[in-house]
C-alpha positions as CSV (number, residue, x, y, z in Angstrom):
1,M,8.2,19.3,-1.9
2,P,4.6,20.0,-0.8
3,V,3.9,19.3,2.9
4,A,0.4,19.3,4.4
5,K,0.4,20.2,8.1
6,L,-2.8,18.5,9.3
7,K,-4.6,18.2,12.6
8,N,-3.1,14.9,13.6
9,V,-0.1,14.4,11.3
10,T,2.1,16.1,8.8
11,L,2.2,14.4,5.3
12,S,4.4,14.9,2.3
13,Y,2.6,14.6,-1.0
14,H,2.8,15.3,-4.8
15,E,0.1,16.0,-7.4
16,Y,0.2,15.1,-11.1
17,G,-2.2,15.9,-13.9
18,D,-5.2,18.3,-14.4
19,K,-7.1,19.1,-11.2
20,H,-10.4,19.0,-13.1
21,L,-10.0,15.3,-14.0
22,P,-11.0,12.4,-11.7
23,T,-8.7,12.2,-8.7
24,V,-6.9,9.0,-8.0
25,V,-4.9,8.7,-4.7
26,L,-2.2,6.1,-4.7
27,I,-1.3,4.6,-1.3
28,M,2.0,2.9,-0.9
29,G,2.8,-0.2,1.1
30,L,4.7,-1.1,4.3
31,G,7.8,1.1,5.0
32,M,7.9,2.5,1.4
33,S,7.8,6.1,0.3
34,E,5.6,7.6,-2.4
35,H,8.8,7.6,-4.5
36,S,8.5,3.8,-4.8
37,W,5.7,4.2,-7.3
38,P,7.1,3.5,-10.8
39,K,7.4,6.8,-12.7
40,E,6.1,5.1,-15.9
41,L,3.0,3.9,-14.1
42,L,2.3,7.4,-12.9
43,R,2.8,8.8,-16.4
44,L,0.4,6.2,-17.9
45,L,-2.3,7.0,-15.4
46,V,-2.0,10.7,-16.2
47,K,-1.9,10.0,-19.9
48,K,-5.2,8.1,-19.5
49,G,-6.9,11.2,-18.2
50,L,-6.5,11.0,-14.4
51,R,-5.3,13.4,-11.8
52,V,-2.9,11.5,-9.5
53,I,-1.9,12.2,-5.9
54,T,0.8,10.3,-4.1
55,F,1.9,10.8,-0.5
56,D,4.1,9.4,2.2
57,N,2.2,7.6,5.0
58,R,3.0,8.5,8.5
59,D,6.3,7.0,9.7
60,V,7.9,6.9,6.3
61,G,9.7,9.2,3.8
62,H,9.3,12.9,4.5
63,S,6.1,12.6,6.5
64,Q,5.8,12.8,10.3
65,Y,7.4,10.0,12.5
66,F,5.8,8.8,15.7
67,P,7.5,7.5,18.9
68,T,7.4,3.9,19.9
69,D,6.1,3.3,23.4
70,K,8.0,0.6,25.4
71,N,4.6,-0.8,26.4
72,F,3.8,-1.9,22.9
73,Q,4.6,-5.5,21.8
74,S,7.5,-6.6,19.6
75,V,6.7,-7.5,16.1
76,P,7.3,-11.3,16.5
77,I,5.0,-11.4,19.5
78,A,2.4,-9.3,17.7
79,I,2.5,-11.7,14.7
80,G,2.0,-14.7,17.0
81,R,-0.9,-13.0,18.7
82,A,-2.5,-12.0,15.4
83,L,-2.2,-15.6,14.1
84,L,-4.0,-16.7,17.3
85,R,-6.6,-13.9,16.8
86,L,-5.6,-12.3,20.1
87,P,-5.5,-8.4,20.5
88,V,-2.3,-6.7,19.5
89,K,-1.2,-3.4,21.2
90,A,0.2,-0.8,18.7
91,P,1.0,2.9,18.6
92,Y,-1.8,3.3,16.1
93,K,-4.0,1.3,13.7
94,L,-4.9,1.3,10.1
95,E,-7.9,3.3,11.0
96,N,-5.6,6.2,12.1
97,M,-3.8,5.9,8.8
98,A,-7.1,6.0,6.9
99,L,-8.1,9.2,8.8
100,D,-4.7,10.7,7.8
101,L,-5.8,10.2,4.2
102,V,-9.2,11.8,4.9
103,E,-7.5,14.8,6.5
104,L,-5.3,15.1,3.4
105,L,-8.4,15.1,1.1
106,D,-9.8,17.8,3.3
107,Y,-6.6,19.8,3.0
108,L,-6.6,19.5,-0.8
109,K,-10.4,20.3,-0.9
110,I,-11.3,17.0,-2.4
111,D,-14.8,15.8,-1.5
112,S,-14.2,12.2,-2.7
113,A,-11.5,10.3,-4.6
114,H,-10.7,7.0,-6.2
115,L,-8.3,5.1,-4.0
116,V,-5.6,2.7,-5.3
117,G,-3.5,1.0,-2.7
118,V,-0.8,-1.7,-2.8
119,S,-0.2,-4.2,0.0
120,M,-0.7,-2.2,3.3
121,G,-1.9,0.7,1.1
122,G,-4.7,-1.5,-0.1
123,M,-5.6,-2.2,3.5
124,I,-5.7,1.5,4.2
125,A,-7.9,2.1,1.2
126,Q,-10.2,-0.7,2.3
127,V,-10.5,0.8,5.8
128,T,-11.1,4.3,4.4
129,A,-14.0,2.9,2.3
130,T,-15.4,1.2,5.4
131,I,-15.2,4.2,7.8
132,R,-15.7,7.1,5.4
133,P,-17.6,5.6,2.4
134,S,-18.8,9.0,1.1
135,R,-15.1,10.0,0.5
136,V,-14.3,7.0,-1.7
137,K,-15.7,6.9,-5.3
138,S,-14.0,3.6,-6.1
139,L,-11.5,1.2,-4.6
140,T,-8.6,-0.6,-6.2
141,S,-6.9,-3.1,-3.9
142,I,-3.6,-4.4,-5.2
143,M,-1.6,-7.4,-3.7
144,S,-3.5,-6.8,-0.4
145,A,-5.6,-8.8,2.0
146,S,-8.5,-8.7,4.4
147,G,-6.5,-9.2,7.6
148,N,-7.7,-12.9,7.9
149,P,-4.5,-14.7,9.1
150,R,-5.7,-18.0,7.5
151,T,-5.5,-16.6,4.0
152,G,-3.0,-13.8,4.4
153,T,0.0,-15.8,5.5
154,G,2.7,-16.2,2.9
155,K,6.0,-18.0,2.6
156,V,8.4,-18.0,5.6
157,K,11.2,-16.3,3.6
158,A,8.9,-13.6,2.5
159,I,7.6,-12.9,6.0
160,Y,11.1,-12.9,7.3
161,S,12.0,-10.2,4.9
162,L,9.7,-7.9,6.9
163,F,12.2,-8.2,9.8
164,M,15.3,-7.4,7.8
165,H,16.9,-4.1,8.7
166,P,19.5,-2.2,6.6
167,E,22.9,-2.2,8.2
168,Q,23.3,1.5,7.8
169,P,19.9,3.1,7.1
170,D,21.5,6.6,6.7
171,N,23.8,5.3,4.0
172,P,22.0,5.3,0.6
173,E,24.3,2.6,-0.8
174,K,23.6,0.2,2.1
175,L,19.9,1.1,1.9
176,F,19.9,0.3,-1.8
177,E,21.5,-3.1,-1.0
178,H,18.8,-3.8,1.6
179,F,16.0,-2.9,-0.8
180,C,17.5,-5.2,-3.4
181,R,17.5,-8.1,-1.0
182,V,13.9,-7.6,0.1
183,F,12.8,-6.8,-3.5
184,N,14.3,-10.0,-4.9
185,T,12.6,-12.0,-2.1
186,L,9.2,-10.6,-2.8
187,K,9.1,-10.5,-6.6
188,S,7.9,-13.4,-8.8
189,P,10.7,-16.0,-9.3
190,K,9.4,-16.4,-12.9
191,Y,10.2,-12.8,-13.9
192,E,13.5,-11.0,-14.1
193,Y,13.4,-7.2,-14.2
194,P,15.4,-5.4,-16.8
195,R,18.5,-4.5,-14.7
196,E,18.2,-0.7,-15.4
197,E,14.6,-0.7,-14.5
198,Q,15.1,-2.4,-11.1
199,E,18.1,-0.3,-10.3
200,K,16.4,3.0,-11.1
201,L,13.3,2.0,-9.0
202,L,15.3,1.0,-6.0
203,R,17.9,3.8,-6.3
204,D,15.0,6.3,-6.1
205,S,13.7,4.6,-3.0
206,S,17.1,4.5,-1.3
207,Q,17.5,8.3,-1.6
208,I,14.5,8.8,0.8
209,P,14.8,8.8,4.6
210,F,14.1,5.3,6.0
211,D,13.4,4.3,9.6
212,S,13.1,0.6,10.5
213,K,11.2,1.5,13.6
214,G,8.7,3.4,11.6
215,A,8.1,0.3,9.4
216,E,7.7,-1.8,12.5
217,R,5.0,0.6,13.8
218,Q,3.2,0.4,10.5
219,L,3.3,-3.4,10.7
220,L,2.0,-3.3,14.2
221,A,-0.9,-1.1,12.9
222,I,-1.8,-3.9,10.4
223,L,-1.7,-6.6,13.0
224,A,-3.7,-4.5,15.6
225,S,-6.4,-3.8,13.1
226,G,-7.1,-7.5,12.8
227,D,-9.6,-9.2,10.4
228,R,-11.7,-6.8,8.4
229,S,-13.8,-9.5,6.6
230,A,-17.1,-8.5,8.2
231,Q,-16.6,-4.9,7.3
232,L,-15.6,-5.7,3.7
233,S,-18.7,-7.8,3.2
234,R,-20.8,-4.7,3.8
235,L,-19.0,-2.4,1.4
236,S,-20.9,-0.9,-1.6
237,T,-17.9,0.9,-3.1
238,P,-17.1,-0.2,-6.7
239,T,-14.0,-2.4,-6.2
240,L,-11.3,-3.8,-8.4
241,V,-8.9,-6.4,-6.9
242,I,-5.5,-6.9,-8.7
243,H,-3.3,-9.7,-7.4
244,G,-0.1,-11.4,-8.6
245,E,-0.3,-15.1,-9.4
246,D,3.1,-15.6,-7.7
247,D,2.8,-13.4,-4.6
248,P,5.0,-15.0,-1.9
249,L,4.0,-12.5,0.9
250,L,0.3,-12.3,0.5
251,P,-0.7,-15.3,-1.6
252,L,-3.3,-15.2,-4.4
253,S,-5.8,-16.7,-2.0
254,A,-5.7,-13.5,0.0
255,G,-6.6,-11.4,-3.1
256,K,-9.4,-13.8,-4.1
257,E,-10.8,-13.6,-0.6
258,V,-11.0,-9.8,-0.8
259,A,-12.8,-10.0,-4.1
260,D,-15.2,-12.6,-2.8
261,L,-16.0,-10.6,0.4
262,I,-16.7,-7.3,-1.3
263,P,-20.1,-7.4,-3.2
264,N,-19.7,-7.1,-7.0
265,A,-15.9,-6.7,-6.8
266,K,-13.9,-7.6,-9.9
267,L,-10.7,-9.7,-9.7
268,K,-7.8,-9.4,-12.1
269,V,-5.1,-12.0,-11.6
270,M,-1.7,-11.1,-13.0
271,P,0.8,-13.8,-14.2
272,L,4.5,-13.3,-13.5
273,M,3.7,-10.9,-10.7
274,G,4.7,-11.4,-7.1
275,H,4.5,-8.8,-4.4
276,D,5.6,-6.1,-6.8
277,L,4.6,-4.1,-9.9
278,P,6.5,-5.6,-12.9
279,P,7.1,-3.3,-15.8
280,I,5.5,-5.8,-18.2
281,H,2.2,-5.0,-16.5
282,Y,2.3,-1.2,-16.3
283,E,0.1,-0.8,-19.4
284,E,-2.4,-3.4,-18.3
285,I,-2.6,-2.3,-14.7
286,S,-2.9,1.4,-15.6
287,S,-5.6,0.6,-18.2
288,A,-7.6,-1.5,-15.7
289,I,-7.4,1.2,-13.1
290,A,-8.4,3.9,-15.6
291,K,-11.4,1.9,-16.8
292,H,-12.5,1.2,-13.2
293,V,-12.3,4.9,-12.4
294,W,-14.2,6.0,-15.4
295,D,-16.9,3.3,-15.0
296,A,-17.4,4.6,-11.4
297,E,-17.5,8.2,-12.6
298,N,-20.3,7.4,-15.2
């Protein structure tokens, strides 16, 4: 698989579609590899005339992993401090992850791209648009939040799922079982995935290296970056916000706040969607992203 050895990090990535078409970079969420993107969703985006790039964030999949310094706070303490709006110490912040993305664009000789991020990926996309606006043609923030703890706090069971560790992370079968438990906690309780669809998606993810400590470092990055409300209110990037009606981790109010904060942002609320990308919405989500991209291009 292609690997980009950049100045500050090494990132694994993949490219799909014609390089002469508008470039869309998909940014995955907390602890998940680029292989967690549903293959059918990628196919639909390419079919709609887009060049698609996926990559593993730092500390996940086949990208570079970073050490955890003993001086940094534990995740429970960090969450408590974030809820109280106190500073959180972390190995790195979302800003560093956004600069990883900018370095990848440089490596691929892409002046600017359309960013689409889910959950933490949406936050990275938001930060990139904030600190490097000239590199972002459009922003699509999916099931994400502004960092405001008052609107971004979900159900206790969903939050607890962030602390769950696989019993044997090097065992694909145990990792698959772990992903199933977390997945079923985060999806909409009103929608049941076709069994084959869910198994294929999670089997693909369970074949990729997983490091619980890496996921913890990513979570600390989110908490250390704090509330981005002020920065989002100054964005001029064309923005689409997509959020599930039944999201138990980042409630719908979090998505609505992002849409309210960013000037002229459009909000698309998806029924039967939790903190996931249900197959019933692949066509609608891909069409919404493609229209947003092409509108920004014209």
